[in-house]
C-alpha positions in Angstrom: 127.7 113.3 75.0 124.7 113.0 72.6 125.3 109.2 72.2 125.3 108.8 76.0 122.0 110.6 76.3 120.5 108.6 73.5 121.8 105.3 75.0 120.3 106.3 78.4 116.9 107.0 76.8 116.9 103.7 74.9 117.9 101.7 78.0 115.2 103.5 80.0 112.6 102.7 77.4 113.7 99.0 77.1 113.6 98.6 80.9 110.1 100.0 81.0 109.0 97.5 78.3 110.6 94.6 80.3 108.8 95.7 83.4 105.5 95.4 81.6 106.0 91.6 81.2 103.8 89.9 83.8 106.5 87.3 84.7 108.9 90.1 85.5 106.3 92.0 87.5 105.5 88.9 89.6 109.2 88.3 90.2 109.8 91.9 91.4 106.7 91.8 93.5 107.7 88.5 95.2 111.1 90.0 96.0 109.6 93.1 97.5 106.9 91.4 99.5 109.4 88.8 100.8 111.7 91.6 102.0 108.7 93.3 103.7 107.5 90.0 105.2 111.0 89.3 106.6 111.3 92.8 108.2 107.8 93.0 109.6 107.1 89.4 110.4 103.7 89.5 108.6 102.7 87.1 105.8 101.7 88.9 102.6 99.7 87.5 99.7 98.0 89.0 96.7 96.1 87.9 93.6 97.4 90.4 91.0 99.9 93.1 90.7 100.5 95.7 87.9 103.5 98.1 87.8 102.2 101.3 86.4 105.5 103.1 86.3 108.9 102.6 88.1 107.6 104.1 91.3 103.8 103.2 91.2 102.0 100.0 91.3 98.5 98.5 91.9 97.8 95.3 93.9 94.5 93.4 93.9 93.4 91.0 96.6 96.1 92.0 99.1 95.9 90.1 102.4 98.3 90.7 105.3 98.4 88.2 108.2 100.0 88.5 111.6 102.5 85.9 112.9 99.5 84.0 114.4 97.9 83.8 110.9 95.1 86.1 111.8 93.9 88.4 109.0 95.1 91.9 109.8 94.5 93.8 106.6 92.5 92.8 103.5 92.3 95.2 100.6 90.5 94.7 97.3 92.5 97.2 95.3 95.6 99.1 96.5 97.4 101.8 94.6 100.9 102.6 95.9 103.2 105.5 95.0 106.7 105.3 96.5 110.2 106.6 96.1 112.3 104.2 94.0 115.5 105.3 95.7 114.4 103.9 99.1 114.1 100.4 97.5 117.4 100.6 95.7 119.3 101.9 98.7 117.7 99.5 101.3 116.5 102.4 103.4 113.3 102.5 105.5 110.1 102.2 103.5 107.4 104.6 104.7 
């Protein structure tokens, strides 16, 4: 049981280290924004993203355009705190 707990903690730590790599962060962000774009029909672009923790991130230069390519939302700096289980279980994102 102790080895299982230790292994879980090591894997958790290693996954956090991997998520701090900018290429991994960009890949995750592209997957999430493409899912959101597909569901909502709005184009999403951003200049920079930083995953603070598993369920928190910051985006800079966020622009959301409607289907007619009109700028709907433009945010300089956005901090998001969400429930990780909703992303993993493909539930509605609020």
